[in-house]
C-alpha positions as CSV (number, residue, x, y, z in Angstrom):
1,Y,-32.2,53.9,50.6
2,F,-33.9,51.2,52.7
3,M,-32.0,50.6,55.8
4,K,-31.6,46.9,56.1
5,K,-29.7,45.6,59.0
6,K,-26.0,45.7,58.6
7,A,-25.4,42.2,59.8
8,F,-27.8,40.9,57.2
9,A,-26.1,42.9,54.5
10,L,-22.7,41.5,55.4
11,I,-23.7,37.9,55.2
12,L,-26.0,38.2,52.2
13,T,-23.3,37.8,49.5
14,A,-22.3,34.4,50.8
15,S,-25.9,33.3,51.3
16,M,-26.8,34.4,47.8
17,I,-24.0,32.2,46.4
18,A,-25.3,29.3,48.4
19,G,-29.0,30.1,47.6
20,L,-28.4,30.3,43.9
21,A,-26.5,27.1,43.9
22,A,-29.4,25.4,45.7
23,C,-31.8,26.7,43.2
24,G,-29.7,25.7,40.2
25,N,-30.0,22.0,40.4
26,S,-32.6,21.7,37.6
27,G,-30.4,23.5,35.1
28,S,-31.1,27.2,35.7
29,S,-28.7,28.3,33.0
30,N,-30.6,26.5,30.3
31,S,-34.0,27.7,31.5
32,S,-32.6,31.2,31.7
33,S,-31.5,30.8,28.1
34,S,-34.8,29.6,26.8
35,S,-36.5,32.5,28.8
36,A,-34.4,35.1,27.2
37,K,-34.7,33.7,23.6
38,S,-38.5,33.3,24.1
39,D,-38.7,36.9,25.3
40,A,-36.6,38.2,22.3
41,K,-39.0,36.5,19.8
42,T,-42.1,38.0,21.4
43,E,-40.7,41.4,22.6
44,E,-41.8,43.5,19.6
45,S,-45.5,42.2,19.5
46,K,-45.7,42.5,23.4
47,T,-44.3,45.9,23.3
48,E,-46.8,47.1,20.7
49,G,-49.7,45.5,22.6
50,S,-48.7,46.9,26.0
51,E,-48.3,50.4,24.6
52,S,-51.8,50.2,23.1
53,T,-53.4,48.9,26.3
54,A,-51.6,51.4,28.5
55,A,-52.7,54.3,26.2
56,S,-56.3,53.3,26.8
57,I,-56.0,54.0,30.5
58,D,-57.1,57.4,31.5
59,P,-54.3,58.9,33.7
60,N,-56.8,61.2,35.3
61,D,-59.0,58.3,36.4
62,P,-57.1,55.1,36.1
63,W,-59.5,53.2,38.3
64,A,-62.7,54.0,36.3
65,G,-62.9,50.4,35.1
66,W,-63.0,49.0,38.7
67,S,-66.7,49.9,38.9
68,D,-67.4,46.7,36.9
69,I,-65.3,44.5,39.2
70,D,-67.2,42.5,41.9
71,T,-65.7,43.4,45.2
72,S,-68.7,42.5,47.3
73,E,-66.7,40.0,49.5
74,H,-64.4,41.7,52.0
75,V,-60.9,40.1,51.8
76,K,-57.7,40.4,53.8
77,I,-54.5,40.9,51.7
78,T,-51.3,39.9,53.4
79,Y,-48.1,41.7,52.4
80,M,-44.9,40.0,53.1
81,T,-41.8,42.1,53.8
82,T,-38.4,41.7,55.4
83,G,-37.7,43.2,58.9
84,D,-38.4,42.6,62.5
85,K,-42.0,43.0,63.6
86,P,-42.6,46.1,65.7
87,S,-43.5,45.7,69.3
88,G,-44.7,47.8,72.2
89,E,-45.5,51.4,71.5
90,A,-44.2,51.1,68.0
91,A,-46.7,48.4,67.3
92,E,-49.5,50.5,68.7
93,N,-48.5,53.4,66.4
94,L,-48.3,51.1,63.4
95,Q,-51.8,49.7,64.1
96,A,-53.3,53.2,64.4
97,M,-51.9,53.9,60.9
98,M,-53.1,50.6,59.6
99,D,-56.6,51.3,60.9
100,Q,-56.8,54.4,58.8
101,L,-55.2,52.8,55.8
102,N,-57.6,49.8,56.0
103,A,-60.6,52.1,56.3
104,V,-59.6,53.7,52.9
105,L,-58.8,50.3,51.3
106,T,-62.2,49.0,52.5
107,E,-64.0,52.0,51.0
108,K,-62.2,51.8,47.7
109,V,-61.8,48.0,47.1
110,N,-63.4,46.3,50.1
111,A,-60.1,44.9,51.3
112,E,-57.8,45.3,54.2
113,L,-54.0,45.0,54.5
114,D,-52.0,42.9,57.0
115,I,-48.2,42.8,57.2
116,Y,-46.3,39.5,57.5
117,Y,-42.7,40.1,58.7
118,I,-39.7,38.0,57.8
119,G,-37.3,38.8,60.7
120,W,-33.6,39.7,60.0
121,T,-32.3,36.6,61.7
122,D,-31.9,33.9,59.0
123,C,-33.8,36.2,56.8
124,L,-33.2,34.7,53.3
125,S,-33.8,31.1,54.5
126,N,-37.0,31.9,56.2
127,Y,-38.1,34.1,53.3
128,N,-37.6,31.3,50.8
129,L,-39.1,28.7,53.1
130,T,-42.3,30.8,53.6
131,L,-42.7,31.1,49.8
132,A,-42.1,27.4,49.2
133,Q,-44.8,26.4,51.6
134,M,-47.4,27.7,49.1
135,D,-50.1,27.6,51.7
136,G,-51.8,30.9,50.9
137,T,-50.3,32.7,54.0
138,V,-49.2,35.7,51.9
139,D,-50.5,37.5,48.9
140,L,-48.2,40.3,48.0
141,V,-44.5,39.6,48.2
142,G,-41.8,42.2,48.4
143,S,-38.8,40.8,46.5
144,S,-35.5,41.6,44.8
145,S,-33.4,40.2,42.0
146,D,-30.2,40.9,43.8
147,W,-30.8,40.2,47.5
148,L,-34.0,38.2,47.8
149,D,-33.9,35.6,45.1
150,A,-36.6,37.0,42.9
151,W,-35.5,35.0,39.8
152,P,-34.9,31.6,41.6
153,N,-38.3,32.0,43.3
154,T,-39.8,32.8,39.9
155,K,-38.3,29.6,38.4
156,N,-39.6,27.6,41.4
157,G,-43.1,28.7,40.7
158,A,-43.5,30.9,43.8
159,F,-44.8,33.9,41.9
160,L,-48.0,34.2,39.9
161,E,-47.6,34.9,36.2
162,L,-49.1,38.3,35.6
163,S,-50.8,38.8,32.2
164,E,-50.9,42.2,30.7
165,D,-54.7,42.0,30.6
166,M,-54.7,41.2,34.3
167,L,-52.3,44.0,35.2
168,A,-54.3,46.5,33.0
169,K,-57.5,45.6,34.7
170,Y,-56.6,45.2,38.3
171,A,-53.5,47.5,38.5
172,P,-54.2,50.0,35.8
173,A,-52.3,52.9,37.3
174,T,-49.1,50.9,37.7
175,Y,-49.5,49.1,34.4
176,A,-49.7,52.4,32.5
177,S,-46.8,54.0,34.4
178,V,-44.3,51.2,33.7
179,S,-42.8,51.3,30.2
180,P,-42.9,48.3,27.9
181,E,-39.1,48.1,28.1
182,H,-39.3,47.8,31.9
183,W,-42.0,45.2,31.8
184,D,-39.7,43.2,29.5
185,L,-37.1,43.2,32.2
186,C,-39.5,41.4,34.5
187,R,-40.4,38.6,32.2
188,Y,-39.5,34.9,32.6
189,N,-40.4,32.6,29.7
190,G,-42.3,35.5,28.1
191,N,-44.5,36.1,31.1
192,I,-44.3,39.1,33.6
193,S,-43.3,37.7,37.0
194,F,-43.3,40.8,39.2
195,I,-43.8,44.6,39.2
196,P,-40.6,46.8,39.3
197,E,-40.0,49.8,41.5
198,D,-38.9,51.9,38.6
199,N,-40.1,55.4,39.5
200,Y,-38.0,56.1,42.5
201,A,-34.6,57.7,42.5
202,Q,-32.0,55.9,44.7
203,W,-28.3,55.6,44.1
204,T,-26.0,53.1,45.8
205,N,-22.9,53.7,43.7
206,H,-20.0,54.4,45.9
207,G,-17.5,57.2,46.0
208,W,-15.6,59.6,48.3
209,I,-17.5,62.0,50.6
210,Y,-15.3,64.9,51.5
211,R,-15.1,68.4,52.9
212,M,-15.7,70.7,50.0
213,D,-14.6,73.8,52.1
214,W,-11.3,72.1,52.8
215,A,-10.8,71.2,49.2
216,K,-11.3,74.8,48.2
217,E,-8.7,75.8,50.9
218,A,-6.4,73.3,49.2
219,G,-6.6,75.1,45.9
220,L,-9.2,72.7,44.4
221,S,-11.8,75.4,43.7
222,N,-14.2,73.1,42.0
223,G,-13.7,70.3,44.5
224,V,-12.3,66.8,44.1
225,H,-12.9,65.2,40.7
226,S,-10.1,62.8,40.3
227,W,-7.9,60.5,42.4
228,E,-5.0,62.9,41.8
229,D,-7.2,65.7,43.3
230,L,-8.0,63.4,46.2
231,T,-4.2,62.9,46.9
232,E,-3.7,66.6,46.9
233,Y,-6.6,67.0,49.3
234,F,-5.2,64.4,51.7
235,K,-1.8,66.1,51.7
236,Y,-3.4,69.5,52.5
237,V,-5.5,68.1,55.3
238,K,-2.6,66.5,56.9
239,Q,-0.7,69.8,56.8
240,A,-3.5,72.2,57.7
241,Y,-5.4,70.0,60.2
242,P,-2.8,67.8,62.0
243,D,-5.4,66.6,64.5
244,V,-7.6,65.2,61.8
245,I,-7.3,61.7,60.5
246,P,-8.1,62.0,56.8
247,W,-9.8,58.6,56.7
248,D,-10.2,56.5,59.9
249,A,-10.8,53.3,58.0
250,D,-11.4,50.0,59.6
251,G,-9.4,48.1,57.1
252,T,-12.4,46.2,55.6
253,A,-13.2,48.7,52.7
254,Y,-11.4,48.0,49.4
255,P,-11.8,51.0,47.0
256,V,-9.9,49.3,44.2
257,G,-13.2,48.7,42.4
258,G,-13.7,52.4,42.4
259,W,-10.3,52.9,40.9
260,L,-11.0,50.4,38.1
261,Q,-14.4,52.0,37.5
262,S,-12.7,55.4,37.3
263,H,-10.1,54.4,34.8
264,T,-12.0,51.9,32.6
265,D,-15.5,51.2,31.2
266,Y,-15.8,48.1,33.3
267,V,-19.4,47.0,34.2
268,S,-19.6,44.4,37.0
269,I,-22.1,41.5,37.4
270,D,-23.9,42.1,40.7
271,G,-24.2,39.3,43.3
272,L,-21.3,37.0,42.2
273,S,-18.8,38.2,44.8
274,T,-18.2,41.1,47.1
275,G,-15.3,42.1,45.0
276,A,-17.4,42.5,41.8
277,M,-14.7,40.4,40.1
278,W,-16.5,39.6,36.8
279,G,-18.3,41.6,34.1
280,G,-18.1,43.2,30.8
281,T,-17.5,46.7,29.4
282,K,-19.8,49.4,28.2
283,E,-18.6,48.7,24.7
284,D,-18.9,45.0,25.0
285,L,-21.3,44.1,27.7
286,Y,-21.6,40.4,27.0
287,T,-17.9,39.4,26.8
288,V,-17.0,38.4,30.3
289,Y,-13.7,39.1,31.8
290,C,-12.0,39.6,35.2
291,P,-10.3,43.0,35.3
292,Y,-8.1,41.9,38.2
293,M,-6.3,39.6,35.6
294,T,-6.2,42.0,32.7
295,E,-5.7,45.5,34.1
296,T,-2.2,44.8,35.4
297,D,-0.8,48.2,34.8
298,L,-3.7,49.9,36.5
299,L,-3.5,47.6,39.5
300,V,0.2,48.4,39.9
301,E,-0.4,52.1,39.7
302,Y,-3.2,51.7,42.3
303,A,-0.9,49.8,44.6
304,K,1.7,52.5,44.4
305,L,-0.9,55.2,45.1
306,M,-2.1,53.3,48.2
307,K,1.5,53.0,49.4
308,E,1.8,56.8,48.9
309,W,-1.4,57.4,50.9
310,D,-0.1,55.1,53.7
311,E,3.1,57.2,53.9
312,I,1.0,60.4,53.8
313,G,-0.8,59.2,56.9
314,V,-4.3,59.0,55.3
315,W,-5.3,56.3,57.8
316,K,-4.0,55.0,61.1
317,T,-0.8,52.9,61.1
318,D,-2.8,50.0,62.6
319,V,-5.6,50.3,60.1
320,L,-5.9,46.6,59.5
321,N,-6.7,46.1,63.2
322,N,-8.8,49.3,63.6
323,T,-12.0,47.4,64.3
324,T,-13.5,50.1,66.6
325,A,-13.3,52.9,63.9
326,T,-16.4,55.1,63.7
327,N,-15.4,57.1,60.7
328,R,-18.9,58.2,59.6
329,D,-19.9,59.5,63.0
330,D,-16.5,61.2,63.1
331,Y,-17.2,62.9,59.8
332,R,-20.4,64.3,61.1
333,V,-18.5,66.1,63.8
334,G,-15.4,67.2,61.8
335,K,-12.9,64.7,63.1
336,V,-12.1,63.1,59.6
337,A,-11.8,64.4,56.1
338,V,-13.6,61.7,54.0
339,E,-16.1,58.9,54.2
340,Q,-16.1,56.2,51.6
341,H,-19.6,55.0,50.9
342,H,-22.5,55.4,48.5
343,T,-24.5,58.3,47.2
344,Q,-27.5,57.7,49.6
345,T,-25.1,58.1,52.5
346,W,-23.8,61.4,51.0
347,T,-27.4,62.7,50.8
348,D,-27.4,62.4,54.5
349,L,-23.9,63.8,55.2
350,V,-24.4,66.8,52.8
351,S,-27.5,67.9,54.8
352,H,-27.7,70.0,57.9
353,T,-29.3,67.5,60.1
354,A,-29.2,67.4,63.9
355,S,-26.5,64.7,63.7
356,N,-24.2,66.5,61.3
357,T,-22.9,69.1,63.8
358,I,-20.1,70.2,61.4
359,Y,-22.6,72.7,60.0
360,D,-23.2,74.1,63.4
361,T,-19.6,74.5,64.5
362,D,-18.3,75.7,61.1
363,P,-20.6,77.9,59.1
364,D,-18.3,77.5,56.1
365,A,-18.6,73.6,56.1
366,E,-19.6,72.0,52.8
367,T,-19.6,68.4,51.7
368,G,-18.8,67.2,48.2
369,F,-18.9,63.8,46.5
370,F,-16.3,62.4,44.1
371,W,-18.1,59.4,42.7
372,F,-16.4,56.2,41.4
373,G,-16.3,56.4,37.6
374,E,-16.6,60.1,37.4
375,E,-13.5,60.6,35.2
376,Q,-14.8,58.0,32.6
377,K,-18.5,58.9,33.1
378,N,-18.9,55.3,34.0
379,L,-22.1,55.0,35.9
380,V,-24.6,52.1,36.0
381,A,-28.0,52.8,37.5
382,M,-29.4,50.4,40.0
383,S,-31.4,47.5,38.5
384,I,-35.1,48.3,38.4
385,T,-35.6,44.8,39.8
386,H,-33.6,45.6,42.9
387,G,-37.0,46.1,44.5
388,V,-40.1,44.4,43.0
389,M,-43.6,43.4,44.1
390,A,-44.8,39.9,43.2
391,V,-48.2,38.1,43.8
392,S,-47.8,34.8,45.5
393,A,-48.9,31.9,43.3
394,A,-50.8,30.5,46.3
395,S,-52.7,33.7,46.8
396,E,-56.5,33.1,47.1
397,N,-57.2,36.6,46.0
398,P,-54.6,37.7,43.4
399,E,-56.9,40.1,41.7
400,R,-57.7,42.1,44.9
401,A,-54.1,41.9,45.8
402,L,-53.2,43.8,42.6
403,M,-55.9,46.3,43.3
404,V,-54.6,46.9,46.8
405,Y,-51.0,47.3,45.5
406,D,-52.2,49.7,42.8
407,L,-53.6,51.9,45.5
408,L,-50.5,51.7,47.8
409,R,-48.3,52.7,44.9
410,N,-50.4,55.3,43.2
411,D,-53.1,56.7,45.5
412,P,-51.7,59.6,47.4
413,E,-53.7,59.0,50.6
414,C,-52.8,55.3,50.8
415,Y,-49.1,56.0,49.8
416,K,-48.6,58.6,52.5
417,L,-50.1,56.6,55.2
418,L,-48.1,53.5,54.3
419,C,-44.8,55.4,53.8
420,Y,-45.0,58.2,56.3
421,G,-47.8,57.4,58.8
422,I,-50.6,59.7,60.1
423,E,-50.0,63.4,59.3
424,G,-49.6,65.4,62.5
425,V,-48.4,62.3,64.4
426,S,-45.4,60.8,62.4
427,Y,-44.9,63.7,60.0
428,E,-46.0,67.2,59.0
429,V,-45.7,69.2,55.8
430,N,-44.3,72.7,56.0
431,S,-45.2,75.8,53.9
432,E,-42.6,74.7,51.3
433,G,-44.2,71.3,50.8
434,L,-41.4,69.6,52.6
435,R,-41.8,66.8,55.2
436,T,-40.9,67.6,58.8
437,I,-41.3,65.9,62.1
438,P,-43.8,67.0,64.7
439,E,-42.7,68.3,68.1
440,G,-42.1,65.4,70.5
441,Y,-41.6,62.9,67.6
442,N,-39.9,59.7,68.7
443,P,-38.0,58.0,65.9
444,D,-38.0,54.7,67.8
445,T,-41.7,54.4,68.0
446,Q,-43.2,56.8,65.4
447,N,-41.1,56.1,62.3
448,I,-43.8,54.3,60.2
449,N,-41.5,54.1,57.1
450,G,-39.1,52.0,59.2
451,M,-41.9,49.6,60.1
452,T,-43.8,49.0,56.9
453,N,-40.6,48.5,55.0
454,Y,-42.2,49.3,51.7
455,W,-39.2,49.0,49.3
456,W,-41.1,47.6,46.4
457,G,-43.2,50.3,44.9
458,R,-42.0,53.8,46.0
459,N,-43.1,56.5,43.7
460,D,-41.4,59.9,43.2
461,D,-44.6,61.4,41.9
462,I,-46.1,61.2,45.4
463,E,-42.9,61.3,47.6
464,I,-42.7,64.3,50.0
465,K,-39.2,65.5,50.2
466,D,-37.5,65.4,53.7
467,A,-37.0,69.0,54.8
468,T,-33.7,68.1,56.5
469,K,-32.1,67.1,53.2
470,N,-29.9,69.5,51.1
471,W,-32.1,69.2,47.9
472,D,-30.2,71.8,45.9
473,A,-27.0,69.7,46.1
474,I,-28.9,66.4,45.8
475,D,-30.9,67.4,42.8
476,A,-27.8,68.7,41.1
477,L,-25.9,65.5,41.5
478,Y,-28.9,63.4,40.4
479,A,-29.2,65.5,37.2
480,E,-25.5,64.9,36.6
481,Y,-26.0,61.2,37.0
482,D,-29.0,61.2,34.7
483,K,-26.9,62.6,31.9
484,V,-24.4,59.7,31.9
485,K,-26.0,56.7,33.5
486,I,-26.7,53.4,31.7
487,D,-29.3,50.8,32.8
488,Y,-27.9,47.8,34.6
489,P,-27.6,45.3,31.7
490,Y,-27.6,42.0,33.6
491,G,-30.9,42.0,35.4
492,Q,-32.1,38.8,34.0
493,F,-29.0,36.9,34.4
494,V,-29.2,34.2,37.2
495,P,-25.9,32.4,37.3
496,D,-25.8,28.7,37.7
497,V,-23.0,28.2,40.2
498,D,-23.2,24.5,40.8
499,D,-19.9,23.8,39.1
500,I,-18.1,27.1,39.9
501,G,-19.4,28.1,43.4
502,A,-16.3,26.8,45.2
503,K,-14.0,28.5,42.8
504,I,-15.8,31.8,43.1
505,N,-15.4,31.5,46.9
506,N,-11.7,30.7,46.4
507,C,-11.2,33.7,44.2
508,Q,-13.1,35.9,46.7
509,E,-10.8,34.6,49.5
510,V,-7.7,35.5,47.4
511,Y,-9.1,38.9,46.6
512,T,-9.7,39.7,50.3
513,N,-6.3,38.5,51.4
514,Y,-4.4,40.5,48.9
515,M,-6.6,43.6,48.7
516,K,-6.5,44.3,52.4
517,Q,-2.8,44.8,51.9
518,I,-2.8,46.5,48.5
519,C,-5.6,48.9,49.5
520,Y,-3.8,50.2,52.6
521,G,-0.2,50.1,51.2
522,K,0.7,47.3,53.7
523,Y,2.3,44.9,51.2
524,N,5.9,44.0,51.1
525,G,8.2,44.3,48.1
526,T,7.4,46.1,44.9
527,A,3.9,46.8,43.6
528,E,4.7,45.0,40.4
529,D,5.7,41.8,42.2
530,F,2.8,41.9,44.6
531,V,0.2,42.3,41.9
532,A,1.8,39.5,40.0
533,E,1.6,37.3,43.1
534,F,-2.1,38.2,43.4
535,Q,-2.8,37.3,39.9
536,A,-1.0,34.0,40.2
537,A,-3.1,33.2,43.3
538,L,-6.3,34.1,41.4
539,Q,-5.3,31.8,38.6
540,K,-4.6,29.0,41.0
541,A,-8.0,29.6,42.6
542,G,-9.8,29.0,39.3
543,V,-10.5,32.5,38.1
544,D,-10.1,31.4,34.4
545,D,-12.6,28.5,34.9
546,V,-15.2,30.9,36.4
547,T,-14.8,33.4,33.6
548,A,-15.2,30.7,30.9
549,E,-18.3,29.2,32.6
550,L,-19.8,32.6,33.0
551,Q,-19.2,33.3,29.3
552,R,-20.9,30.1,28.4
553,Q,-24.0,31.1,30.3
554,F,-23.9,34.6,28.8
555,D,-23.7,33.1,25.3
556,A,-26.7,30.9,26.0
557,L,-28.7,33.8,27.4
558,Y,-27.7,36.9,25.4
559,K,-26.3,35.7,22.1
């Protein structure tokens, strides 16, 4: 998964609430409603038309029609992405790759690519300001529905409406590869607003990363697959490895959401609060509720379990002040028994990389993953609009911009240069077809993937697998996911928080204050009393008002 700066990720939720509120002054809820209803009326005819048009594109030669397009004028296409602009030797290596890439782009479509960076400092504000200027500075815009205001910017007219005829002509390979159903998820007022990254496997669902070899020693021959299993695992680790801290947590991670996901069919609405406090269920997606108000018995059970974990010694006694914890690095070297994070982190920790020395010091070491929702098979795939590419409405060359994007996404030569760099310099391919790094490789100056920040059109059909990853384990887990996953159902929902933003923030503050005590067993009194106190505080903060307003907006959009 793309490695955005941690500081930006931590402030993003708050800035999203503020950003959405600022973009909602013209009645975003109502326009969202009209958009969805307009889309519903035309969905069948558009789907039939797009299937017919896509079928006419030759998959073996999707760009055959480009011979009729006038590309006699050489143009520069500027691609806007987030991230700090490389400098020094890194910039020189980036330019060497760009020289080769632009030679290919010039030959194929008489265009060259330039990258415009939005630095991580004040990233979202500067990103939106650049788009709002509408001065033709950028052509291709990397965006996202859940962290880069794709829908608010669509409503504000920042993105060019993309007709199906335009896409089929200037981005034929992409147009044919994206299903009609996925195009429909990118529509606003019936028109396609951006192109989804929908052919790239990435999972950011959370869970517990643990030592499979130690679990087997504990009598869990098939590993950890329930919270009860995890408790038994912790007890064994404390007994068999007294010098190991099972989870050296820093007191800021609250796995209660994973507990609810594992025991219900709750599906949360992304982006409203870090606690994922509102959503629907798999059986009734569009009836909004807050599980922290309704799942009282489950919360009490969870609170009691966390008190048990605290007594077992799963974490340090001063966990709420353990700000210097380095649990993930400690896992790599065998000092802890679990790491709580998402699947993409597990794909790293399960692999025998240079950093993961547990596999060097212990030949029996294995790493498993108990994912949140496993017991209920409750798994929601990442929204396909998590990463999208748009064309700026102010672009002077939108057609050529689409042609360039189509090559970046689908032409193997262009894709590998943009994503990996120059073969033999930034990467090599071994006899098994896996990607390796050359001798003398410097990740600080030669990691092209970390400079182009192309998170808006990655393509598994062209990806070269990293030789350092444990693909047997990764592919097996991904196959398990594919059997049970559902698509994220709320991708087109842009909440209007003008009237509820303050109450959402109040509820989030209550959640944080109580969960840091519940999740680490540090509360006073009984679990029943403390959960009741938590729910009363939520009610006072306005949780019911937020739920009711979200339901009103859902009714307008989906019903």
